DRENFI-734618 format. One record per residue: residue number from 0; residue in one letter; y, z, x of N, C-alpha, C in turn. Coordinates in Angstrom, 1 decimal. Layout:
     k   r      nyy      nzz      nxx     cayy     cazz     caxx      cyy      czz      cxx
   NUM   A        Y        Z        X        Y        Z        X        Y        Z        X
...
END
This chain:
     k   r      nyy      nzz      nxx     cayy     cazz     caxx      cyy      czz      cxx
     0   M     -1.2      0.0      0.8      0.0      0.0      0.0      1.3      0.0      0.8
     1   T      1.2      0.4      2.1      2.3      0.5      2.9      2.8     -0.9      3.3
     2   G      4.1     -1.0      3.7      4.6     -2.3      4.1      5.3     -3.0      3.0
     3   K      5.3     -2.5      1.7      6.0     -3.1      0.6      7.5     -2.7      0.7
     4   T      8.3     -3.6      0.0      9.8     -3.3      0.0     10.1     -2.0     -0.6
     5   F     11.0     -1.2      0.0     11.4      0.1     -0.5     12.7     -0.1     -1.2
     6   V     12.8      0.6     -2.4     14.0      0.6     -3.2     14.4      2.1     -3.2
     7   D     15.6      2.4     -2.7     16.1      3.8     -2.7     16.7      4.0     -4.1
     8   L     16.1      4.8     -4.9     16.6      5.0     -6.3     18.0      5.6     -6.3
     9   A     18.4      6.3     -5.3     19.7      6.9     -5.3     20.8      5.8     -5.1
    10   E     20.4      4.7     -4.5     21.3      3.6     -4.2     21.1      2.4     -5.1
    11   L     20.2      2.5     -6.1     19.9      1.4     -7.0     21.2      1.1     -7.9
    12   A     21.5     -0.1     -8.0     22.6     -0.6     -8.8     22.3     -0.1    -10.3
    13   S     23.3      0.6    -10.8     23.1      1.2    -12.1     23.6      0.3    -13.2
    14   M     22.8      0.2    -14.4     23.3     -0.5    -15.5     24.0      0.4    -16.4
    15   P     24.9     -0.1    -17.4     25.6      0.7    -18.3     24.7      1.6    -19.1
    16   L     25.1      2.9    -19.3     24.3      3.8    -20.1     24.9      4.1    -21.4
    17   A     24.2      3.9    -22.5     24.7      4.2    -23.8     23.8      5.3    -24.5
    18   V     24.4      6.3    -25.1     23.7      7.3    -25.8     22.6      6.8    -26.7
    19   S     23.0      5.8    -27.5     22.1      5.2    -28.5     20.9      4.6    -27.8
    20   E     21.1      3.9    -26.7     20.0      3.3    -26.0     19.0      4.3    -25.5
    21   I     19.5      5.4    -24.8     18.7      6.4    -24.3     17.9      7.0    -25.4
    22   K     18.5      7.3    -26.5     17.9      7.9    -27.7     16.8      7.1    -28.3
    23   S     16.9      5.8    -28.2     15.9      4.9    -28.7     14.6      5.0    -27.9
    24   Y     14.7      5.4    -26.6     13.5      5.6    -25.8     13.0      7.1    -25.8
    25   L     14.0      8.0    -26.0     13.7      9.4    -25.9     14.2     10.1    -27.2
    26   P     13.6      9.9    -28.3     14.2     10.3    -29.6     14.3     11.8    -29.7
    27   G     13.5     12.6    -28.9     13.5     14.0    -29.0     14.7     14.7    -28.4
    28   F     15.5     13.9    -27.7     16.6     14.5    -27.0     17.8     14.6    -27.9
    29   G     18.5     15.7    -27.9     19.7     15.9    -28.8     20.9     15.2    -28.2
    30   N     21.9     15.2    -29.0     23.1     14.4    -28.6     23.8     15.0    -27.4
    31   E     23.8     16.4    -27.3     24.5     17.0    -26.2     23.8     16.7    -24.9
    32   L     22.5     16.7    -24.9     21.8     16.3    -23.7     21.9     14.9    -23.4
    33   L     21.9     14.0    -24.4     22.1     12.6    -24.2     23.5     12.3    -23.6
    34   E     24.4     13.0    -24.0     25.8     12.8    -23.5     25.9     13.2    -22.0
    35   E     25.2     14.3    -21.7     25.1     14.8    -20.3     24.4     13.7    -19.4
    36   I     23.3     13.2    -19.9     22.6     12.1    -19.2     23.5     10.9    -19.0
    37   A     24.1     10.5    -20.1     25.0      9.3    -20.0     26.1      9.5    -19.0
    38   G     26.5     10.7    -18.9     27.6     11.0    -17.9     27.3     11.1    -16.5
    39   H     26.0     11.4    -16.2     25.6     11.7    -14.9     24.4     10.9    -14.3
    40   A     23.5     10.4    -15.2     22.3      9.7    -14.8     22.6      8.2    -14.6
    41   Q     21.6      7.5    -14.1     21.7      6.1    -13.9     20.5      5.4    -14.6
    42   L     20.7      4.1    -14.9     19.7      3.3    -15.5     19.5      2.1    -14.6
    43   G     18.3      1.9    -14.1     18.0      0.8    -13.1     16.8      0.0    -13.4
    44   E     16.8     -1.2    -13.1     15.6     -2.1    -13.2     15.0     -2.3    -11.8
    45   V     13.6     -2.2    -11.7     13.0     -2.3    -10.4     11.8     -3.4    -10.7
    46   P     11.8     -4.4     -9.9     10.7     -5.4    -10.0      9.3     -4.7     -9.7
    47   A      8.2     -5.4    -10.0      6.9     -5.0     -9.7      6.6     -5.0     -8.2
    48   G      5.8     -4.0     -7.8      5.4     -4.0     -6.4      6.3     -3.4     -5.4
    49   M      7.3     -2.7     -5.9      8.3     -2.0     -5.0      8.0     -0.6     -4.8
    50   E      8.2     -0.1     -3.6      8.0      1.3     -3.3      9.3      2.0     -3.7
    51   I      9.2      3.0     -4.6     10.3      3.7     -5.1     10.4      5.1     -4.6
    52   L      9.4      5.6     -3.9      9.4      7.0     -3.3      8.4      7.0     -2.1
    53   K      9.0      7.5     -1.0      8.2      7.6      0.2      7.7      9.0      0.4
    54   E      6.6      9.1      1.1      6.1     10.4      1.5      7.1     11.0      2.6
    55   G      7.5     12.2      2.4      8.4     12.9      3.3      9.9     12.7      3.0
    56   Q     10.1     11.9      1.9     11.5     11.6      1.5     12.0     12.8      0.7
    57   Y     13.3     13.1      0.8     13.9     14.1     -0.1     14.4     13.4     -1.3
    58   V     14.1     14.0     -2.5     14.2     13.4     -3.8     15.6     13.7     -4.4
    59   R     16.4     12.7     -4.5     17.8     12.9     -5.1     17.8     12.4     -6.5
    60   M     17.0     11.5     -6.9     16.9     11.0     -8.3     15.5     11.1     -8.8
    61   I     15.3     11.7    -10.0     14.0     11.8    -10.6     13.9     10.9    -11.7
    62   P     12.9     10.0    -11.6     12.8      8.9    -12.7     12.0      9.3    -13.9
    63   I     12.5      8.9    -15.0     11.8      8.8    -16.3     11.6      7.3    -16.6
    64   V     10.3      6.9    -16.7     10.0      5.5    -17.0     10.3      5.3    -18.5
    65   L     11.2      4.2    -18.7     11.5      3.8    -20.1     10.6      2.6    -20.5
    66   E     10.5      1.7    -19.5      9.6      0.5    -19.7      8.9      0.3    -18.4
    67   G      7.6     -0.3    -18.5      6.9     -0.6    -17.3      5.9      0.4    -17.0
    68   L      5.5      0.4    -15.7      4.4      1.3    -15.2      4.6      1.6    -13.7
    69   V      4.4      2.8    -13.3      4.6      3.3    -12.0      3.3      3.9    -11.6
    70   K      2.8      3.7    -10.3      1.6      4.4     -9.9      1.9      5.3     -8.7
    71   V      1.3      6.5     -8.7      1.6      7.5     -7.7      0.3      7.8     -6.8
    72   F      0.6      7.8     -5.5     -0.5      8.0     -4.5     -0.3      9.2     -3.6
    73   T     -1.4      9.6     -3.0     -1.4     10.6     -1.9     -2.1     10.0     -0.8
    74   R     -1.8     10.5      0.4     -2.4      9.9      1.6     -2.9     11.1      2.5
    75   A     -4.1     10.9      3.1     -4.7     11.8      4.1     -5.5     11.1      5.1
    76   E     -5.2     11.3      6.4     -5.9     10.7      7.5     -6.0      9.2      7.3
    77   E     -4.8      8.6      7.0     -4.7      7.1      6.9     -5.4      6.6      5.6
    78   K     -6.0      7.4      4.8     -6.6      6.9      3.5     -5.6      7.2      2.4
    79   E     -5.5      6.3      1.4     -4.7      6.5      0.3     -5.5      6.6     -1.0
    80   L     -5.0      7.4     -2.0     -5.7      7.6     -3.2     -4.8      7.6     -4.4
    81   L     -5.1      6.8     -5.4     -4.3      6.8     -6.6     -4.5      8.1     -7.3
    82   L     -3.4      8.8     -7.6     -3.4     10.0     -8.4     -3.3      9.8     -9.9
    83   Y     -2.3      9.1    -10.3     -2.0      8.9    -11.7     -1.0      7.7    -11.9
    84   Y     -0.9      7.3    -13.1      0.1      6.3    -13.5      1.2      7.0    -14.4
    85   I      2.4      6.5    -14.3      3.5      7.0    -15.1      3.9      5.8    -16.1
    86   G      3.7      6.1    -17.3      4.1      5.1    -18.3      5.4      5.4    -19.1
    87   P      5.7      4.7    -20.1      7.0      4.9    -20.8      7.1      6.3    -21.4
    88   A      8.3      6.9    -21.3      8.6      8.2    -21.7      7.9      9.3    -20.9
    89   Q      7.5      8.9    -19.7      6.8      9.9    -18.8      7.6      9.9    -17.5
    90   S      7.3     11.0    -16.7      8.0     11.2    -15.4      7.0     11.6    -14.4
    91   C      7.5     11.6    -13.1      6.6     12.0    -12.0      6.9     13.5    -11.7
    92   I      6.0     14.4    -12.0      6.2     15.8    -11.9      6.2     16.2    -10.4
    93   M      5.6     15.4     -9.6      5.7     15.7     -8.1      7.1     15.5     -7.6
    94   S      7.8     14.4     -8.1      9.2     14.2     -7.8     10.1     15.3     -8.3
    95   F      9.8     15.7     -9.6     10.5     16.8    -10.2     10.5     18.0     -9.4
    96   S      9.3     18.4     -9.0      9.1     19.6     -8.2      9.8     19.5     -6.9
    97   A      9.6     18.4     -6.2     10.3     18.2     -4.9     11.8     18.2     -5.0
    98   G     12.3     17.6     -6.1     13.8     17.5     -6.3     14.4     18.9     -6.6
    99   L     13.7     19.7     -7.4     14.2     21.0     -7.7     14.2     22.0     -6.6
   100   S     13.2     21.9     -5.7     13.0     22.8     -4.6     13.6     22.2     -3.3
   101   N     14.2     21.0     -3.4     14.8     20.4     -2.2     13.8     20.3     -1.1
   102   A     12.6     19.9     -1.4     11.5     19.8     -0.4     11.1     18.3     -0.3
   103   P     10.6     17.9      0.9     10.2     16.6      1.0      9.0     16.2      0.1
   104   S      9.0     15.0     -0.3      7.9     14.5     -1.2      6.6     14.5     -0.5
   105   R      5.5     14.9     -1.2      4.2     14.8     -0.7      3.4     13.6     -1.2
   106   I      4.1     12.8     -2.0      3.4     11.6     -2.6      4.3     10.4     -2.3
   107   F      3.7      9.2     -2.6      4.6      8.0     -2.7      4.2      7.2     -3.9
   108   A      5.1      6.4     -4.3      5.0      5.7     -5.6      5.5      4.2     -5.5
   109   F      4.8      3.4     -6.4      5.2      2.0     -6.5      5.3      1.6     -7.9
   110   T      6.1      0.6     -8.2      6.1      0.0     -9.5      4.9     -0.9     -9.7
   111   D      4.1     -0.7    -10.7      3.0     -1.6    -11.0      3.4     -2.8    -11.8
   112   E      4.4     -2.6    -12.6      5.0     -3.7    -13.4      6.5     -3.6    -13.3
   113   P      7.3     -4.6    -13.7      8.7     -4.5    -13.7      9.1     -3.3    -14.6
   114   S      9.9     -2.5    -14.1     10.1     -1.2    -14.8     11.6     -0.9    -15.0
   115   L     11.9     -0.3    -16.1     13.2      0.2    -16.4     13.2      1.7    -16.3
   116   L     14.0      2.3    -15.4     13.9      3.7    -15.1     15.2      4.4    -15.4
   117   L     15.1      5.5    -16.0     16.2      6.4    -16.2     16.2      7.4    -15.1
   118   L     17.2      7.5    -14.3     17.2      8.3    -13.0     18.1      9.5    -13.2
   119   L     17.5     10.7    -13.2     18.2     11.9    -13.4     18.5     12.6    -12.1
   120   P     19.8     12.9    -11.9     20.1     13.5    -10.6     19.5     14.9    -10.4
   121   A     18.8     15.1     -9.2     18.1     16.3     -9.0     19.0     17.5     -9.0
   122   D     20.3     17.4     -8.6     21.2     18.5     -8.5     21.6     19.0     -9.9
   123   K     21.4     18.2    -10.9     21.7     18.6    -12.3     20.6     19.2    -13.1
   124   L     19.4     18.8    -12.6     18.2     19.1    -13.4     17.9     20.6    -13.6
   125   S     18.2     21.4    -12.5     18.0     22.9    -12.7     18.7     23.4    -13.8
   126   R     20.0     23.0    -14.0     20.7     23.5    -15.2     20.2     22.9    -16.5
   127   W     20.0     21.6    -16.5     19.6     20.9    -17.7     18.3     21.5    -18.3
   128   V     17.3     21.8    -17.4     16.0     22.2    -18.0     16.1     23.6    -18.6
   129   K     17.1     24.4    -18.2     17.4     25.7    -18.7     18.2     25.6    -20.0
   130   Q     19.1     24.7    -20.0     20.1     24.6    -21.1     19.5     23.8    -22.3
   131   F     18.6     22.8    -22.0     18.2     21.9    -23.0     16.6     22.0    -23.2
   132   P     16.1     22.7    -24.2     14.7     22.9    -24.3     13.9     21.6    -24.4
   133   P     14.4     20.5    -25.1     13.6     19.2    -25.1     13.2     18.7    -23.7
   134   L     14.2     18.8    -22.8     14.0     18.3    -21.4     13.0     19.2    -20.7
   135   N     13.1     20.5    -20.9     12.1     21.4    -20.3     10.7     21.1    -20.9
   136   E     10.6     20.9    -22.2      9.3     20.6    -22.8      8.7     19.3    -22.3
   137   L      9.6     18.3    -22.0      9.1     17.0    -21.5      8.4     17.3    -20.1
   138   F      9.0     18.0    -19.2      8.5     18.2    -17.9      7.3     19.2    -18.0
   139   F      7.3     20.1    -18.9      6.2     21.0    -19.1      4.9     20.2    -19.5
   140   E      5.2     19.3    -20.5      4.1     18.4    -20.9      3.6     17.6    -19.8
   141   Q      4.5     17.1    -18.9      4.1     16.3    -17.8      3.2     17.1    -16.8
   142   Y      3.6     18.4    -16.6      2.8     19.3    -15.7      1.3     19.3    -16.3
   143   N      1.2     19.6    -17.6     -0.1     19.7    -18.2     -0.9     18.4    -18.0
   144   L     -0.2     17.3    -18.3     -0.9     16.0    -18.2     -1.4     15.6    -16.8
   145   R     -0.5     15.8    -15.8     -0.8     15.5    -14.5     -1.9     16.4    -13.9
   146   Y     -1.8     17.7    -14.3     -2.8     18.6    -13.8     -4.2     18.2    -14.3
   147   T     -4.3     17.8    -15.5     -5.6     17.3    -16.1     -6.0     16.1    -15.4
   148   E     -5.1     15.1    -15.2     -5.5     13.9    -14.6     -6.0     14.1    -13.1
   149   M     -5.3     15.0    -12.4     -5.7     15.2    -11.0     -7.0     15.9    -10.9
   150   L     -7.3     16.8    -11.9     -8.6     17.5    -12.0     -9.7     16.4    -12.2
   151   D     -9.4     15.4    -13.1    -10.3     14.4    -13.4    -10.6     13.5    -12.2
   152   T     -9.5     13.3    -11.4     -9.7     12.5    -10.2    -10.6     13.2     -9.2
   153   I    -10.3     14.6     -9.0    -11.2     15.3     -8.1    -12.6     15.3     -8.6
   154   N    -12.8     15.6     -9.8    -14.2     15.6    -10.4    -14.9     14.3    -10.2
   155   S    -14.2     13.2    -10.4    -14.7     11.8    -10.2    -15.1     11.6     -8.7
   156   L    -14.2     12.0     -7.8    -14.5     11.9     -6.4    -15.8     12.7     -6.0
   157   L    -15.9     13.9     -6.6    -17.0     14.8     -6.2    -18.3     14.4     -6.8
   158   F    -18.3     14.0     -8.1    -19.5     13.9     -8.9    -19.9     12.5     -9.4
   159   D    -19.0     11.6     -9.5    -19.3     10.3    -10.0    -19.7      9.3     -8.9
   160   R    -20.7      8.5     -9.2    -21.1      7.4     -8.3    -19.9      6.4     -8.3
   161   M    -19.9      5.5     -7.3    -18.8      4.6     -7.1    -18.8      3.6     -8.3
   162   D    -20.0      3.2     -8.8    -20.0      2.2     -9.9    -19.3      2.8    -11.1
   163   Q    -19.5      4.1    -11.4    -18.8      4.7    -12.5    -17.4      4.9    -12.3
   164   R    -17.0      5.3    -11.1    -15.6      5.4    -10.7    -14.8      4.1    -10.9
   165   L    -15.4      3.0    -10.4    -14.8      1.7    -10.4    -14.7      1.2    -11.9
   166   Y    -15.7      1.4    -12.7    -15.6      1.0    -14.1    -14.6      1.8    -14.8
   167   N    -14.6      3.1    -14.6    -13.6      4.0    -15.3    -12.2      3.5    -14.9
   168   Y    -12.0      3.2    -13.6    -10.7      2.7    -13.1    -10.3      1.4    -13.8
   169   L    -11.2      0.5    -13.9    -10.9     -0.8    -14.6    -10.6     -0.6    -16.1
   170   Q    -11.3      0.2    -16.7    -11.1      0.5    -18.2     -9.7      1.1    -18.4
   171   E     -9.3      2.1    -17.5     -8.0      2.7    -17.7     -6.9      1.7    -17.4
   172   K     -7.1      0.9    -16.4     -6.1     -0.1    -16.0     -5.9     -1.1    -17.2
   173   S     -7.0     -1.5    -17.8     -7.0     -2.4    -18.9     -6.3     -1.8    -20.1
   174   R     -6.5     -0.5    -20.3     -5.8      0.2    -21.4     -4.3      0.3    -21.2
   175   L     -3.9      0.6    -20.0     -2.5      0.7    -19.7     -1.8     -0.6    -19.7
   176   K     -2.5     -1.6    -19.3     -1.9     -3.0    -19.2     -1.9     -3.7    -20.6
   177   G     -2.8     -3.2    -21.5     -3.0     -3.9    -22.8     -3.6     -5.2    -22.6
   178   D     -4.5     -5.4    -21.7     -5.1     -6.7    -21.4     -6.5     -6.5    -20.9
   179   K     -7.4     -7.4    -21.4     -8.8     -7.3    -20.9     -9.0     -8.0    -19.6
   180   V     -8.1     -8.9    -19.2     -8.3     -9.6    -17.9     -7.2     -9.0    -17.0
   181   L     -7.7     -8.5    -15.8     -6.8     -7.8    -14.9     -6.6     -8.7    -13.6
   182   N     -5.4     -9.0    -13.2     -5.2     -9.7    -12.0     -5.2     -8.8    -10.8
   183   L     -6.4     -8.5    -10.4     -6.6     -7.6     -9.3     -7.4     -8.2     -8.2
   184   R     -7.2     -7.8     -7.0     -8.0     -8.2     -5.8     -8.8     -7.0     -5.3
   185   H     -9.9     -7.3     -4.8    -10.8     -6.3     -4.3    -10.1     -5.3     -3.3
   186   K     -9.3     -5.9     -2.5     -8.6     -5.1     -1.5     -7.6     -4.1     -2.1
   187   Q     -7.0     -4.5     -3.2     -6.0     -3.6     -3.9     -6.8     -2.5     -4.6
   188   I     -7.9     -2.8     -5.2     -8.8     -1.8     -5.9     -9.2     -0.8     -4.8
   189   A     -9.7     -1.3     -3.7    -10.2     -0.4     -2.6     -9.1      0.6     -2.2
   190   G     -7.9      0.1     -2.1     -6.8      0.9     -1.6     -6.5      2.0     -2.7
   191   E     -6.6      1.7     -3.9     -6.3      2.7     -5.0     -7.4      3.7     -5.2
   192   L     -8.6      3.3     -4.8     -9.8      4.2     -5.0    -10.2      4.9     -3.7
   193   G     -9.5      4.6     -2.6     -9.7      5.3     -1.4    -11.0      4.9     -0.7
   194   T    -11.4      3.6     -0.8    -12.7      3.2     -0.3    -12.5      1.9      0.5
   195   A    -13.6      1.2      0.8    -13.5      0.0      1.6    -13.6     -1.2      0.7
   196   R    -13.0     -2.3      1.0    -13.1     -3.6      0.2    -14.5     -4.0      0.0
   197   E    -15.3     -3.9      1.1    -16.7     -4.3      1.0    -17.5     -3.5      0.0
   198   V    -17.2     -2.2     -0.1    -17.8     -1.4     -1.1    -17.5     -1.9     -2.5
   199   V    -16.2     -2.2     -2.8    -15.7     -2.7     -4.1    -16.4     -4.0     -4.4
   200   T    -16.5     -4.9     -3.5    -17.1     -6.2     -3.7    -18.6     -6.0     -4.1
   201   R    -19.3     -5.1     -3.4    -20.7     -4.9     -3.7    -20.9     -4.3     -5.0
   202   V    -20.1     -3.3     -5.4    -20.2     -2.6     -6.6    -19.8     -3.5     -7.8
   203   M    -18.8     -4.3     -7.6    -18.3     -5.2     -8.6    -19.4     -6.2     -9.0
   204   K    -20.2     -6.7     -8.0    -21.4     -7.5     -8.3    -22.4     -6.8     -9.2
   205   R    -22.6     -5.5     -8.9    -23.5     -4.8     -9.7    -23.0     -4.6    -11.2
   206   L    -21.7     -4.3    -11.3    -21.2     -4.2    -12.7    -21.2     -5.5    -13.4
   207   E    -21.1     -6.6    -12.7    -21.1     -7.9    -13.3    -22.6     -8.2    -13.8
   208   Q    -23.6     -7.8    -13.0    -24.9     -8.0    -13.4    -25.3     -7.1    -14.6
   209   E    -24.7     -6.0    -14.7    -24.9     -5.1    -15.9    -24.1     -5.5    -17.1
   210   G    -23.3     -6.6    -17.0    -22.5     -7.1    -18.1    -21.3     -6.3    -18.5
   211   K    -20.8     -5.4    -17.6    -19.6     -4.6    -17.8    -18.4     -5.3    -17.5
   212   V    -18.4     -6.2    -16.5    -17.2     -7.0    -16.1    -17.6     -8.5    -15.9
   213   R    -16.6     -9.3    -15.9    -16.8    -10.7    -15.5    -15.7    -11.1    -14.6
   214   Q    -16.1    -11.7    -13.4    -15.1    -12.1    -12.4    -14.7    -13.5    -12.7
   215   L    -13.5    -13.8    -13.0    -12.9    -15.1    -13.4    -11.9    -15.5    -12.4
   216   P    -11.6    -16.8    -12.3    -10.5    -17.3    -11.4     -9.2    -16.5    -11.6
   217   E     -8.9    -16.2    -12.8     -7.6    -15.6    -13.1     -7.6    -14.0    -13.0
   218   G     -8.8    -13.5    -12.8     -8.9    -12.0    -12.6    -10.2    -11.5    -13.0
   219   I    -10.3    -10.2    -13.3    -11.4     -9.5    -13.7    -11.4     -9.1    -15.2
   220   E    -12.4     -9.6    -15.9    -12.4     -9.3    -17.4    -13.3     -8.1    -17.6
   221   V    -12.7     -7.1    -18.2    -13.4     -5.8    -18.5    -14.0     -5.9    -19.9
   222   K    -15.3     -5.7    -20.0    -16.0     -5.7    -21.3    -15.9     -4.4    -22.0
END
C-alpha cells in the first residue's frame, strides 16, 4: 500500500459548507452543532487510491465520511493488515483518539473510492463532544463498531483457514461496494489480508473450484 499519493487533510482545498447539506448526511446533529461545524470544519473531495493518513503523523483533521469508502490499515514488521472500512456517516476512531490526545497515529488509511469527507478540527473536538451529545454518541458508536470489527479480525487470523478468510473478505467487499464483480488484483488482496500473492492465487483457484467465485477478465465475481 505504500508509495501512493499522500493527501494532507489539513491542507485539502475546502468546498463551501452549508448547514442544510451537512444535515442531509448527518440528520441526528442539531442546528447549534451544525453551525459550529459549518464555521470551523472543512469539506473536501479525495480521489480513490489516495493515502489520507500516515503512520506516525499527528492528526489535525478528523474525517467523517459522507460519501465513498476509506480503508484503515496497521503495519508490523513490514507486513500490512486491513483493520476495517469507513463508510458513509462513519469516522476513524483511531484518528479521533490520536487527535484528542495529540499522539502520533498508529494506523494509516487510503480512500478505496472517490470520497467526500467532512473534516473536523482536532482542537475543537474535545469541547464539541462534551457540549453536543449527538457527536459524542457518534464516536461512542464508532468505538463499539471498530472494537467488534477488530476482534473479528483477530479471531479470523487465529482460527479461520485462509480460504474462509479470503471468501469472507470478498463477501464483505462485495457488500460494501454493492457489486458482485470486484475489480481486484491478487497482489492487492494479499496486501490487505497480510499474506503473499502466491497464497491468494492458490486459494482463489480452490474457491473457484468450489463454485464460490468466478475469475473474469473484468474482475472477481462473488457467488
